C-alpha positions as a printed NumPy array, in Angstrom:
array([[  0.   ,   0.   ,   0.   ],
       [  1.507,   3.32 ,  -1.111],
       [  1.787,   6.581,   0.752],
       [ -1.122,   8.179,  -1.13 ],
       [ -3.495,   5.17 ,  -1.206],
       [ -5.788,   6.66 ,   1.45 ],
       [ -7.146,   9.092,  -1.158],
       [ -9.898,   7.731,  -3.366],
       [ -9.221,   8.918,  -6.89 ],
       [ -6.064,   9.483,  -8.871],
       [ -6.956,  13.181,  -9.125],
       [ -7.175,  13.48 ,  -5.339],
       [ -3.788,  11.788,  -5.101],
       [ -2.325,  14.265,  -7.613],
       [ -3.575,  17.22 ,  -5.565],
       [ -2.178,  15.734,  -2.353],
       [  1.221,  14.955,  -3.919],
       [  1.519,  18.503,  -5.26 ],
       [  0.458,  19.957,  -1.881],
       [  3.212,  17.976,  -0.148],
       [  5.993,  19.041,  -2.541],
       [  7.617,  22.456,  -2.486],
       [  9.309,  22.033,  -5.873],
       [  7.559,  21.706,  -9.255],
       [  6.875,  18.172, -10.49 ],
       [  6.712,  16.903, -14.057],
       [  4.257,  14.306, -15.323],
       [  7.078,  11.764, -15.16 ],
       [  7.65 ,  12.589, -11.473],
       [  3.929,  12.284, -10.747],
       [  3.716,   8.971, -12.621],
       [  6.532,   7.534, -10.505],
       [  4.932,   8.76 ,  -7.253],
       [  1.55 ,   7.35 ,  -8.301],
       [  3.051,   4.032,  -9.397],
       [  1.977,   4.493, -13.026],
       [  3.849,   3.868, -16.226],
       [  5.25 ,   6.823, -18.153],
       [  3.183,   5.843, -21.192],
       [  0.077,   6.921, -19.229],
       [  1.214,  10.555, -19.545],
       [ -1.687,  11.566, -21.786],
       [ -4.294,  10.532, -19.221],
       [ -2.189,  12.052, -16.451],
       [ -2.24 ,  15.436, -18.225],
       [ -6.051,  15.2  , -18.346],
       [ -6.166,  14.28 , -14.657],
       [ -3.973,  17.275, -13.761],
       [ -6.223,  19.583, -15.777],
       [ -9.357,  18.368, -13.993],
       [ -7.672,  18.267, -10.577],
       [ -6.637,  21.904, -11.047],
       [-10.216,  22.923, -11.868],
       [-11.586,  21.044,  -8.86 ],
       [ -8.999,  22.468,  -6.464],
       [ -9.622,  26.025,  -7.679],
       [-13.395,  25.675,  -7.443],
       [-13.444,  24.02 ,  -4.   ],
       [-11.043,  26.573,  -2.503],
       [-12.869,  29.585,  -3.9  ],
       [ -9.81 ,  30.56 ,  -5.933],
       [ -7.412,  30.547,  -2.974],
       [ -5.604,  27.381,  -4.09 ],
       [ -4.554,  26.352,  -7.577],
       [ -2.083,  24.306,  -9.578],
       [  0.355,  26.485, -11.508],
       [  2.059,  25.216, -14.646],
       [  5.65 ,  26.092, -15.464],
       [  5.53 ,  25.947, -19.272],
       [  7.701,  23.676, -21.41 ],
       [ 10.91 ,  25.238, -22.704],
       [ 13.295,  24.479, -25.566],
       [ 16.621,  23.43 , -24.105],
       [ 18.546,  24.572, -27.209],
       [ 17.212,  28.093, -27.869],
       [ 15.213,  28.886, -24.719],
       [ 11.832,  29.301, -26.44 ],
       [  9.034,  29.092, -23.864],
       [  5.722,  27.495, -24.866],
       [  3.391,  29.929, -23.082],
       [  0.244,  29.4  , -25.133],
       [ -0.627,  25.73 , -25.374],
       [ -4.054,  24.734, -26.671],
       [ -3.958,  21.639, -24.494],
       [ -1.771,  20.397, -21.693],
       [  1.125,  18.392, -23.146],
       [  4.844,  18.256, -23.837],
       [  5.413,  19.719, -27.33 ],
       [  7.387,  17.572, -29.749],
       [  9.381,  20.286, -31.565],
       [ 10.416,  23.873, -31.012],
       [  8.759,  26.212, -33.546],
       [ 11.808,  28.488, -33.51 ],
       [ 14.785,  26.117, -33.935],
       [ 13.045,  22.761, -34.665],
       [ 14.901,  21.07 , -31.818],
       [ 13.223,  18.122, -30.121],
       [ 15.013,  18.811, -26.835],
       [ 12.059,  20.201, -24.902],
       [ 11.772,  20.293, -21.126],
       [  8.327,  19.051, -20.067],
       [  5.832,  21.26 , -18.265],
       [  5.988,  21.064, -14.501],
       [  3.297,  21.685, -11.929],
       [  3.283,  23.397,  -8.569],
       [  0.64 ,  23.765,  -5.865],
       [  0.034,  27.409,  -4.921],
       [ -1.993,  28.718,  -1.985],
       [ -2.791,  32.414,  -1.74 ],
       [ -3.873,  34.22 ,   1.405]])
């Protein structure tokens, strides 16, 4: 039985993991902590999106999940406007495939 098994859904576990970490976590980090395979990243991105909406709504906007956008390692291009949550495959500026994945951080305002 894992550390986060007392929470019912995977989305609740994601929120709790992010609350307990001070540093940003990538989907790969979350997959390892949840005991999932990395190939489940697509569903994990969807879970993060929905968990963020739920957390924001339940806290009245005082808590949220912030995304640190993906960035090209070669030229530094930052993917600020993504249509959907994902790790881009190529940089539009230099065409490099060396992209750092988005990372997520729990934020609580006063």
